[in-house]
DSSP file (Angstrom, degrees, kcal/mol; ACC not computed):
  #  RESIDUE AA STRUCTURE BP1 BP2  ACC     N-H-->O    O-->H-N    N-H-->O    O-->H-N    TCO  KAPPA ALPHA  PHI   PSI    X-CA   Y-CA   Z-CA
    1    1 A M              0   0    0      0, 0.0     2,-0.6     0, 0.0    27,-0.0   0.000 360.0 360.0 360.0 129.1   10.2    4.6  -11.2
    2    2 A K        -     0   0    0     86,-0.0    27,-2.9    85,-0.0    28,-1.8  -0.806 360.0-154.3 -93.5 124.2    8.8    1.2  -10.1
    3    3 A R  E     -a   30   0A   0     -2,-0.6    85,-2.5    83,-0.3    86,-1.9  -0.831   9.0-168.3-107.3 137.6    8.8   -1.3  -13.0
    4    4 A I  E     -ab  31  89A   0     26,-3.1    28,-2.7    -2,-0.4     2,-0.4  -0.865   1.1-167.1-119.2 148.0    6.3   -4.3  -13.3
    5    5 A I  E     +ab  32  90A   0     84,-2.0    86,-3.0    -2,-0.3     2,-0.3  -0.998   7.9 173.7-136.1 144.9    6.3   -7.3  -15.6
    6    6 A T  E     -ab  33  91A   0     26,-1.9    28,-3.1    -2,-0.4     2,-0.3  -0.951  16.0-144.5-141.1 162.6    3.7   -9.9  -16.3
    7    7 A Y  E     +a   34   0A   0     84,-0.5     2,-0.3    -2,-0.3    28,-0.2  -0.915  30.9 122.6-128.7 149.3    3.5  -12.7  -18.9
    8    8 A G  E     -a   35   0A   0     26,-2.0    28,-2.7    -2,-0.3    64,-0.1  -0.962  57.9-111.0 173.9 174.6    0.8  -14.3  -20.9
    9    9 A T        -     0   0    0     -2,-0.3    -1,-0.1    26,-0.2    26,-0.0   0.815  35.9-166.1 -90.8 -39.3   -0.8  -15.3  -24.2
   10   10 A F        +     0   0    0      1,-0.2     3,-0.5    -3,-0.1     2,-0.3   0.874  22.5 164.8  51.1  45.8   -3.6  -12.8  -24.1
   11   11 A D        +     0   0    0      1,-0.3    -1,-0.2     2,-0.0     3,-0.1  -0.690  64.6  15.3 -89.1 148.4   -5.6  -14.5  -26.9
   12   12 A L  S    S-     0   0    0     -2,-0.3    -1,-0.3     1,-0.1    -2,-0.1   0.970  98.2-134.7  48.8  60.2   -9.2  -13.5  -27.3
   13   13 A L        +     0   0    0     -3,-0.5     2,-0.2     3,-0.1    -1,-0.1  -0.121  36.6 169.3 -47.3 129.8   -8.6  -10.4  -25.1
   14   14 A H    >>  -     0   0    0     -3,-0.1     4,-1.8   106,-0.0     3,-0.7  -0.813  50.6 -86.4-140.4 178.2  -11.3  -10.0  -22.5
   15   15 A Y  H 3> S+     0   0    0      1,-0.3     4,-2.3    -2,-0.2     5,-0.1   0.694 121.4  62.6 -68.7 -17.1  -12.2   -8.0  -19.4
   16   16 A G  H 3> S+     0   0    0      2,-0.2     4,-2.1     1,-0.2    -1,-0.3   0.905 105.6  47.0 -67.5 -42.0  -10.4  -10.5  -17.1
   17   17 A H  H <> S+     0   0    0     -3,-0.7     4,-2.7     2,-0.2    -2,-0.2   0.930 111.6  50.8 -61.5 -46.2   -7.1   -9.7  -19.0
   18   18 A I  H  X S+     0   0    0     -4,-1.8     4,-2.8     1,-0.2     5,-0.2   0.923 108.9  51.7 -59.5 -44.5   -7.9   -5.9  -18.6
   19   19 A N  H  X S+     0   0    0     -4,-2.3     4,-2.6     1,-0.2    -1,-0.2   0.919 110.7  47.9 -58.6 -43.8   -8.5   -6.4  -14.9
   20   20 A L  H  X S+     0   0    0     -4,-2.1     4,-2.4     2,-0.2    -2,-0.2   0.934 113.6  46.6 -61.8 -47.6   -5.1   -8.2  -14.5
   21   21 A L  H  X S+     0   0    0     -4,-2.7     4,-2.4     2,-0.2    -2,-0.2   0.890 113.2  49.3 -63.5 -40.7   -3.3   -5.5  -16.5
   22   22 A R  H  X S+     0   0    0     -4,-2.8     4,-1.7    -5,-0.2    -2,-0.2   0.938 113.6  45.3 -64.3 -47.2   -5.0   -2.7  -14.6
   23   23 A R  H  < S+     0   0    0     -4,-2.6     4,-0.4    -5,-0.2    -2,-0.2   0.843 112.5  52.3 -68.9 -32.5   -4.2   -4.3  -11.2
   24   24 A A  H >< S+     0   0    0     -4,-2.4     3,-1.5    -5,-0.2     4,-0.3   0.935 108.7  49.6 -65.3 -45.2   -0.6   -5.0  -12.3
   25   25 A K  H >< S+     0   0    0     -4,-2.4     3,-1.7     1,-0.3    -2,-0.2   0.834 100.6  64.7 -63.9 -31.7   -0.1   -1.4  -13.4
   26   26 A E  T 3< S+     0   0    0     -4,-1.7    -1,-0.3     1,-0.3    -2,-0.2   0.677  92.9  64.7 -63.0 -17.1   -1.5   -0.2  -10.0
   27   27 A Q  T <  S-     0   0    0     -3,-1.5    -1,-0.3    -4,-0.4     2,-0.2   0.581 119.1 -16.0 -81.0 -11.7    1.6   -1.9   -8.4
   28   28 A G  S <  S-     0   0    0     -3,-1.7   -25,-0.2    -4,-0.3     3,-0.1  -0.810  71.0 -87.2-164.4-157.0    4.0    0.5  -10.1
   29   29 A D  S    S+     0   0    0    -27,-2.9     2,-0.4     1,-0.3   -26,-0.2   0.674 100.7  38.9-108.8 -24.8    4.7    3.1  -12.7
   30   30 A Y  E     -a    3   0A   0    -28,-1.8   -26,-3.1     2,-0.0     2,-0.6  -0.987  65.5-158.0-138.9 121.8    5.8    1.2  -15.8
   31   31 A L  E     -a    4   0A   0     -2,-0.4    36,-2.1    34,-0.3    37,-1.7  -0.895   4.3-169.1-109.7 121.0    4.2   -2.1  -17.0
   32   32 A V  E     -ac   5  68A   0    -28,-2.7   -26,-1.9    -2,-0.6     2,-0.5  -0.910   7.2-160.1-102.6 131.3    6.0   -4.5  -19.3
   33   33 A V  E     -ac   6  69A   0     35,-2.9    37,-2.4    -2,-0.5     2,-0.8  -0.962   6.2-153.2-113.4 119.2    4.0   -7.3  -20.8
   34   34 A A  E     -ac   7  70A   0    -28,-3.1   -26,-2.0    -2,-0.5     2,-0.5  -0.830  18.4-156.8 -90.9 111.0    5.9  -10.4  -22.1
   35   35 A L  E     -ac   8  71A   0     35,-3.0    37,-3.1    -2,-0.8   -26,-0.2  -0.780  17.3-117.9 -97.2 123.8    3.6  -11.8  -24.8
   36   36 A S  E     - c   0  72A   0    -28,-2.7    37,-0.2    -2,-0.5    -1,-0.0  -0.366  30.6-129.3 -60.1 128.6    3.9  -15.5  -25.7
   37   37 A T     >  -     0   0    0     35,-2.3     4,-2.5    -2,-0.1     5,-0.2  -0.304  20.6-110.5 -72.9 164.5    4.9  -15.9  -29.3
   38   38 A D  H  > S+     0   0    0      2,-0.2     4,-2.2     1,-0.2     5,-0.2   0.904 119.8  50.2 -61.4 -41.6    3.0  -18.2  -31.6
   39   39 A E  H  > S+     0   0    0      2,-0.2     4,-3.2     1,-0.2     5,-0.4   0.920 111.7  47.1 -65.0 -44.9    6.0  -20.6  -31.7
   40   40 A F  H  >>S+     0   0    0     32,-0.2     4,-2.2     1,-0.2     5,-1.1   0.918 111.5  51.4 -63.2 -43.5    6.3  -20.7  -27.9
   41   41 A N  H  X5S+     0   0    0     -4,-2.5     6,-2.6     3,-0.2     4,-0.6   0.912 118.6  37.0 -59.4 -43.0    2.6  -21.2  -27.5
   42   42 A W  H  X5S+     0   0    0     -4,-2.2     4,-0.6     4,-0.3    -2,-0.2   0.941 122.8  39.3 -76.9 -49.3    2.6  -24.1  -29.9
   43   43 A N  H  <5S+     0   0    0     -4,-3.2    -3,-0.2    -5,-0.2    -2,-0.2   0.839 131.5  22.4 -74.5 -34.2    6.0  -25.8  -29.1
   44   44 A Q  H  <5S+     0   0    0     -4,-2.2    -3,-0.2    -5,-0.4    -2,-0.1   0.764 135.2  28.3-104.5 -32.0    6.0  -25.4  -25.3
   45   45 A K  H  <<S-     0   0    0     -5,-1.1    -3,-0.2    -4,-0.6    -4,-0.1   0.542  90.3-130.7-107.9 -10.4    2.3  -25.0  -24.3
   46   46 A Q     <  +     0   0    0     -4,-0.6     2,-0.4    -5,-0.4    -4,-0.3   0.890  60.6 141.5  54.1  42.8    0.6  -26.9  -27.1
   47   47 A K        -     0   0    0     -6,-2.6     2,-0.6    -9,-0.1    -1,-0.2  -0.941  43.0-155.0-114.3 134.0   -1.7  -23.9  -27.6
   48   48 A K        -     0   0    0     -2,-0.4     2,-0.2    -3,-0.1     3,-0.0  -0.954  20.0-142.2-106.1 121.9   -3.0  -22.7  -30.9
   49   49 A C        -     0   0    0     -2,-0.6     4,-0.1     1,-0.1     3,-0.0  -0.535  10.8-145.6 -84.5 147.8   -3.9  -19.0  -30.8
   50   50 A Y  S    S+     0   0    0     -2,-0.2     2,-0.3     1,-0.1    -1,-0.1   0.907  90.9  44.8 -72.4 -44.4   -6.9  -17.5  -32.6
   51   51 A F  S    S-     0   0    0      1,-0.1    -1,-0.1    -3,-0.0    -2,-0.1  -0.798  92.8-113.7-103.3 144.8   -5.0  -14.3  -33.1
   52   52 A S     >  -     0   0    0     -2,-0.3     4,-2.6     1,-0.1     5,-0.2  -0.181  32.1-104.0 -66.8 164.3   -1.4  -14.0  -34.3
   53   53 A F  H  > S+     0   0    0      1,-0.2     4,-2.7     2,-0.2     5,-0.2   0.923 122.4  52.6 -54.8 -47.2    1.4  -12.7  -32.1
   54   54 A E  H  > S+     0   0    0      1,-0.2     4,-2.2     2,-0.2    -1,-0.2   0.888 111.1  45.9 -60.6 -40.6    1.4   -9.4  -34.1
   55   55 A K  H  > S+     0   0    0      2,-0.2     4,-2.1     1,-0.2    -1,-0.2   0.910 114.3  47.6 -68.1 -42.3   -2.4   -8.9  -33.7
   56   56 A R  H  X S+     0   0    0     -4,-2.6     4,-2.4     2,-0.2    -2,-0.2   0.885 112.3  50.8 -66.1 -37.8   -2.3   -9.8  -29.9
   57   57 A K  H  X S+     0   0    0     -4,-2.7     4,-2.7    -5,-0.2    -2,-0.2   0.912 108.7  51.5 -62.5 -44.3    0.7   -7.4  -29.5
   58   58 A Q  H  X S+     0   0    0     -4,-2.2     4,-0.9    -5,-0.2    -2,-0.2   0.903 110.1  49.4 -62.0 -41.7   -1.2   -4.6  -31.3
   59   59 A L  H >< S+     0   0    0     -4,-2.1     3,-0.8     1,-0.2     4,-0.3   0.941 112.1  47.1 -61.9 -48.1   -4.2   -5.1  -29.0
   60   60 A L  H >< S+     0   0    0     -4,-2.4     3,-1.8     1,-0.2     6,-0.3   0.902 107.5  56.6 -62.2 -41.1   -2.0   -5.0  -25.9
   61   61 A E  H 3< S+     0   0    0     -4,-2.7    -1,-0.2     1,-0.3    -2,-0.2   0.727 101.3  58.8 -64.7 -20.2   -0.2   -1.9  -27.1
   62   62 A S  T << S+     0   0    0     -4,-0.9     2,-0.5    -3,-0.8    -1,-0.3   0.525  84.3  97.7 -86.3  -4.9   -3.5   -0.1  -27.4
   63   63 A I  S X  S-     0   0    0     -3,-1.8     3,-1.6    -4,-0.3    -3,-0.0  -0.728  73.1-139.5 -87.4 128.4   -4.3   -0.6  -23.7
   64   64 A R  T 3  S+     0   0    0     -2,-0.5    -1,-0.1     1,-0.3    -3,-0.0   0.705  98.7  59.1 -63.8 -21.1   -3.5    2.4  -21.5
   65   65 A Y  T 3  S+     0   0    0     -5,-0.1     2,-0.5   -35,-0.1   -34,-0.3   0.691  90.8  84.4 -80.1 -17.0   -2.1    0.3  -18.7
   66   66 A V    <   +     0   0    0     -3,-1.6   -34,-0.1    -6,-0.3     3,-0.1  -0.744  45.8 172.9 -94.8 125.3    0.6   -1.3  -20.9
   67   67 A D        +     0   0    0    -36,-2.1     2,-0.3    -2,-0.5   -35,-0.2   0.773  69.4  10.4 -98.5 -31.6    3.8    0.6  -21.5
   68   68 A L  E     -c   32   0A   0    -37,-1.7   -35,-2.9     2,-0.0     2,-0.5  -0.984  56.9-156.7-151.8 135.7    5.9   -2.0  -23.4
   69   69 A V  E     +c   33   0A   0     -2,-0.3   -35,-0.2   -37,-0.2   -37,-0.0  -0.970  18.3 177.5-114.1 128.2    5.2   -5.4  -25.0
   70   70 A I  E     -c   34   0A   0    -37,-2.4   -35,-3.0    -2,-0.5     2,-0.2  -0.881  33.7 -99.6-123.0 156.0    8.1   -7.8  -25.5
   71   71 A P  E     -c   35   0A   0      0, 0.0     2,-0.7     0, 0.0   -35,-0.2  -0.551  21.5-146.1 -77.3 140.7    8.1  -11.3  -26.9
   72   72 A E  E     +c   36   0A   0    -37,-3.1   -35,-2.3    -2,-0.2   -32,-0.2  -0.939  28.2 164.3-100.9 112.6    8.1  -14.3  -24.6
   73   73 A N        +     0   0    0     -2,-0.7     2,-0.3     1,-0.2    -1,-0.1   0.616  60.0   9.7-104.8 -18.2   10.1  -17.0  -26.4
   74   74 A S    >   -     0   0    0      1,-0.1     3,-0.9   -30,-0.0    -1,-0.2  -0.991  66.6-114.5-157.8 160.6   10.8  -19.4  -23.6
   75   75 A W  G >  S+     0   0    0     -2,-0.3     3,-0.7     1,-0.2    -1,-0.1   0.803 111.5  60.1 -63.8 -29.2   10.0  -20.3  -20.0
   76   76 A D  G 3  S+     0   0    0      1,-0.2     3,-0.5     2,-0.1     4,-0.4   0.452  79.5  82.7 -85.1  -2.7   13.6  -19.5  -19.1
   77   77 A Q  G <>  +     0   0    0     -3,-0.9     4,-2.8     1,-0.2    -1,-0.2   0.527  63.3  92.6 -83.6  -3.1   13.8  -15.9  -20.1
   78   78 A K  H <> S+     0   0    0     -3,-0.7     4,-2.6     1,-0.2    -1,-0.2   0.903  85.7  47.6 -60.5 -44.7   12.2  -14.4  -16.9
   79   79 A I  H  > S+     0   0    0     -3,-0.5     4,-1.9     1,-0.2    -1,-0.2   0.922 114.5  47.6 -62.7 -43.4   15.4  -13.9  -15.0
   80   80 A T  H  > S+     0   0    0     -4,-0.4     4,-3.2     1,-0.2     5,-0.2   0.903 112.1  49.6 -63.0 -42.5   17.0  -12.2  -18.1
   81   81 A D  H  X S+     0   0    0     -4,-2.8     4,-2.6     2,-0.2     6,-0.2   0.916 108.9  52.2 -64.6 -42.5   13.9  -10.0  -18.6
   82   82 A I  H  <>S+     0   0    0     -4,-2.6     5,-2.6    -5,-0.2     4,-0.2   0.915 116.5  40.3 -60.7 -41.7   13.9   -8.9  -15.0
   83   83 A T  H ><5S+     0   0    0     -4,-1.9     3,-1.1    -5,-0.2    -2,-0.2   0.949 116.7  47.6 -70.3 -50.5   17.5   -7.9  -15.2
   84   84 A E  H 3<5S+     0   0    0     -4,-3.2    -2,-0.2     1,-0.3    -3,-0.2   0.858 119.4  38.2 -62.3 -38.0   17.4   -6.3  -18.7
   85   85 A Y  T 3<5S-     0   0    0     -4,-2.6    -1,-0.3    -5,-0.2    -2,-0.2   0.288 107.6-121.1 -99.6   9.5   14.2   -4.2  -18.0
   86   86 A H  T < 5 -     0   0    0     -3,-1.1   -83,-0.3    -4,-0.2     2,-0.3   0.927  42.6-168.8  51.1  54.2   15.2   -3.3  -14.4
   87   87 A I      < -     0   0    0     -5,-2.6   -83,-0.2    -6,-0.2    21,-0.2  -0.541  25.5-177.5 -81.3 135.8   12.0   -4.9  -13.0
   88   88 A D  S    S+     0   0    0    -85,-2.5    22,-2.8     1,-0.3     2,-0.4   0.753  72.5  30.5 -97.0 -33.3   11.0   -4.4   -9.4
   89   89 A T  E     -bd   4 110A   0    -86,-1.9   -84,-2.0    20,-0.3     2,-0.5  -0.993  60.6-157.2-138.1 129.4    7.9   -6.6   -9.3
   90   90 A F  E     -bd   5 111A   0     20,-3.4    22,-2.8    -2,-0.4     2,-0.4  -0.911  21.0-169.6-102.3 126.7    6.9   -9.8  -11.2
   91   91 A I  E     +bd   6 112A   0    -86,-3.0   -84,-0.5    -2,-0.5     2,-0.3  -0.962  14.1 160.5-126.6 135.2    3.2  -10.4  -11.4
   92   92 A M  E     - d   0 113A   0     20,-2.1    22,-2.7    -2,-0.4     2,-0.1  -0.927  45.9 -87.8-138.5 165.8    1.1  -13.3  -12.5
   93   93 A G  E >   - d   0 114A   0     -2,-0.3     3,-2.1    20,-0.2    23,-0.0  -0.392  44.2-109.8 -69.0 154.7   -2.4  -14.6  -12.0
   94   94 A D  G >  S+     0   0    0     20,-2.7     3,-1.4     1,-0.3    -1,-0.1   0.538 110.4  80.7 -71.4  -4.3   -3.0  -16.7   -8.9
   95   95 A D  G 3  S+     0   0    0     19,-0.3    -1,-0.3     1,-0.2    -2,-0.0   0.655  96.1  49.2 -68.7 -13.2   -3.5  -19.8  -11.0
   96   96 A W  G X  S+     0   0    0     -3,-2.1     3,-2.4     2,-0.0     4,-0.5   0.206  83.9 157.7-103.7  11.6    0.3  -19.8  -11.1
   97   97 A S  T <   +     0   0    0     -3,-1.4    -3,-0.1     1,-0.3    -4,-0.0  -0.081  70.0   2.6 -47.6 125.9    0.7  -19.4   -7.4
   98   98 A G  T >  S+     0   0    0      1,-0.1     3,-1.1     3,-0.0    -1,-0.3   0.123 100.7 105.6  86.2 -19.2    4.0  -20.5   -6.1
   99   99 A E  T <  S+     0   0    0     -3,-2.4     3,-0.2     1,-0.2    -2,-0.1   0.778  88.0  33.4 -64.7 -28.5    5.4  -21.4   -9.6
  100  100 A F  T >  S+     0   0    0     -4,-0.5     3,-1.7     1,-0.1     4,-0.3   0.143  78.1 113.2-117.6  20.0    7.7  -18.4   -9.8
  101  101 A D  T X>  +     0   0    0     -3,-1.1     3,-1.7     1,-0.3     4,-0.6   0.791  66.9  73.6 -61.3 -26.2    8.7  -17.9   -6.2
  102  102 A F  H >> S+     0   0    0      1,-0.3     4,-2.2    -4,-0.3     3,-0.6   0.754  81.7  71.2 -57.9 -24.2   12.3  -18.9   -7.2
  103  103 A L  H <> S+     0   0    0     -3,-1.7     4,-2.1     1,-0.2     6,-0.4   0.803  86.8  63.7 -65.5 -27.7   12.6  -15.4   -8.8
  104  104 A K  H <4 S+     0   0    0     -3,-1.7    -1,-0.2    -4,-0.3    -2,-0.2   0.890 110.7  38.3 -59.5 -39.2   12.7  -13.8   -5.3
  105  105 A E  H << S+     0   0    0     -3,-0.6    -2,-0.2    -4,-0.6    -1,-0.2   0.872 119.6  45.4 -79.6 -39.5   16.0  -15.7   -4.7
  106  106 A K  H  < S+     0   0    0     -4,-2.2     2,-0.2     3,-0.1    -2,-0.2   0.709 125.2  17.8 -81.4 -20.7   17.4  -15.3   -8.2
  107  107 A T  S  < S-     0   0    0     -4,-2.1   -28,-0.0    -5,-0.2   -24,-0.0  -0.771  78.8-111.9-135.8-180.0   16.6  -11.6   -8.7
  108  108 A K  S    S+     0   0    0     -2,-0.2     2,-0.2   -21,-0.2    -4,-0.1   0.320  75.9 122.1 -97.1   7.4   15.7   -8.7   -6.4
  109  109 A A        -     0   0    0     -6,-0.4   -20,-0.3     1,-0.1     2,-0.2  -0.444  63.5-125.5 -75.5 140.7   12.2   -8.6   -7.8
  110  110 A E  E     -d   89   0A   0    -22,-2.8   -20,-3.4    -2,-0.2     2,-0.5  -0.590  23.3-140.8 -75.8 145.6    9.1   -9.0   -5.6
  111  111 A V  E     +d   90   0A   0     -2,-0.2     2,-0.4   -22,-0.2   -20,-0.2  -0.963  22.6 179.0-115.8 124.8    6.7  -11.8   -6.8
  112  112 A I  E     -d   91   0A   0    -22,-2.8   -20,-2.1    -2,-0.5     2,-0.6  -0.978  17.6-157.4-127.8 135.4    3.0  -11.2   -6.6
  113  113 A Y  E     -d   92   0A   0     -2,-0.4   -20,-0.2   -22,-0.2   -19,-0.1  -0.956  17.6-156.3-111.4 115.6    0.1  -13.5   -7.6
  114  114 A L  E     -d   93   0A   0    -22,-2.7   -20,-2.7    -2,-0.6   -19,-0.3  -0.675  25.3-101.8 -91.6 143.6   -3.1  -11.5   -8.3
  115  115 A P        -     0   0    0      0, 0.0     2,-0.1     0, 0.0    -1,-0.1  -0.358  38.2-123.0 -61.9 140.8   -6.5  -13.1   -8.1
  116  116 A R        -     0   0    0      1,-0.1     3,-0.1     2,-0.0     5,-0.1  -0.405  28.8 -99.3 -77.2 159.1   -8.0  -14.0  -11.5
  117  117 A T    >   -     0   0    0      1,-0.2     3,-1.4     3,-0.2  -101,-0.1  -0.758  42.3-150.3 -77.8 109.9  -11.4  -12.6  -12.6
  118  118 A P  T 3  S+     0   0    0      0, 0.0    -1,-0.2     0, 0.0    -2,-0.0   0.752  81.7  53.8 -63.8 -30.8  -13.4  -15.8  -11.7
  119  119 A E  T 3  S+     0   0    0     -3,-0.1     2,-0.4     1,-0.0    -2,-0.0   0.449 105.5  52.4 -89.3   2.6  -16.2  -15.7  -14.2
  120  120 A V    <   +     0   0    0     -3,-1.4     2,-0.3  -106,-0.0    -3,-0.2  -0.997  50.3 154.6-142.4 141.3  -14.2  -15.4  -17.4
  121  121 A S     >  -     0   0    0     -2,-0.4     4,-2.3     1,-0.1     5,-0.2  -0.973  46.4-120.6-156.1 152.8  -11.3  -17.2  -19.1
  122  122 A T  H  > S+     0   0    0     -2,-0.3     4,-2.7     1,-0.2     5,-0.2   0.906 114.9  54.4 -61.0 -41.0  -10.1  -17.6  -22.6
  123  123 A S  H  > S+     0   0    0      1,-0.2     4,-2.2     2,-0.2    -1,-0.2   0.904 109.0  48.2 -60.6 -40.9  -10.5  -21.4  -22.3
  124  124 A Q  H  > S+     0   0    0      2,-0.2     4,-2.8     1,-0.2    -1,-0.2   0.904 110.5  50.9 -67.1 -40.9  -14.1  -21.0  -21.2
  125  125 A I  H  X S+     0   0    0     -4,-2.3     4,-2.5     2,-0.2    -2,-0.2   0.935 111.3  48.2 -61.1 -46.3  -14.8  -18.6  -24.1
  126  126 A K  H  X S+     0   0    0     -4,-2.7     4,-2.1     1,-0.2    -2,-0.2   0.913 112.9  48.5 -60.6 -42.3  -13.3  -21.0  -26.6
  127  127 A E  H  X S+     0   0    0     -4,-2.2     4,-2.2    -5,-0.2    -2,-0.2   0.917 111.3  49.5 -64.1 -44.1  -15.4  -23.9  -25.1
  128  128 A D  H  X S+     0   0    0     -4,-2.8     4,-2.4     1,-0.2    -2,-0.2   0.909 111.0  49.6 -62.1 -42.3  -18.6  -21.9  -25.2
  129  129 A L  H  X S+     0   0    0     -4,-2.5     4,-2.3     1,-0.2    -1,-0.2   0.887 109.4  52.3 -63.8 -38.8  -18.0  -20.9  -28.8
  130  130 A K  H  X S+     0   0    0     -4,-2.1     4,-2.0    -5,-0.2    -1,-0.2   0.907 110.5  47.7 -62.8 -42.6  -17.4  -24.5  -29.7
  131  131 A L  H  X S+     0   0    0     -4,-2.2     4,-2.2     2,-0.2    -2,-0.2   0.907 110.5  51.5 -65.4 -42.5  -20.7  -25.5  -28.1
  132  132 A R  H  X S+     0   0    0     -4,-2.4     4,-0.8     1,-0.2    -2,-0.2   0.914 110.8  48.4 -60.8 -43.2  -22.6  -22.8  -29.8
  133  133 A R  H >< S+     0   0    0     -4,-2.3     3,-0.5     1,-0.2    -1,-0.2   0.900 112.1  49.3 -63.6 -40.5  -21.2  -23.9  -33.2
  134  134 A K  H 3< S+     0   0    0     -4,-2.0    -1,-0.2     1,-0.2    -2,-0.2   0.853 113.5  45.8 -65.8 -37.0  -22.1  -27.5  -32.5
  135  135 A N  H 3<        0   0    0     -4,-2.2    -1,-0.2     1,-0.2    -2,-0.2   0.463 360.0 360.0 -89.5  -2.3  -25.7  -26.6  -31.4
  136  136 A S    <<        0   0    0     -4,-0.8    -1,-0.2    -3,-0.5    -2,-0.1   0.476 360.0 360.0 -98.6 360.0  -26.5  -24.3  -34.3
């Protein structure tokens, strides 16, 4: 069985997220999604999520491509996760291109950066909603 892992916040889940998860699952048999906790998002990324960790987890668990959702509590847990979950392939969106190449040396996992869905992003959705609120 080929195991895949990806990481993210997955707030305001949209079809770009679904595309990433579908393409990640196509790379193997079992997809683990490490979901950023609310504390990690705020303390390390300075991001405030619209939906709580538990709600985002519930949404991800309902997607047929996702086999397991685990919490992402720190930037440094990737090597441990790859080992603990017997991961063969680490996948991220190409906006992270090159950032995790060190995992090839530290683990036996392949590292792949998949193209993002260009016309959609959570940041853009939040910005559009803010403009609509302002103009109404």
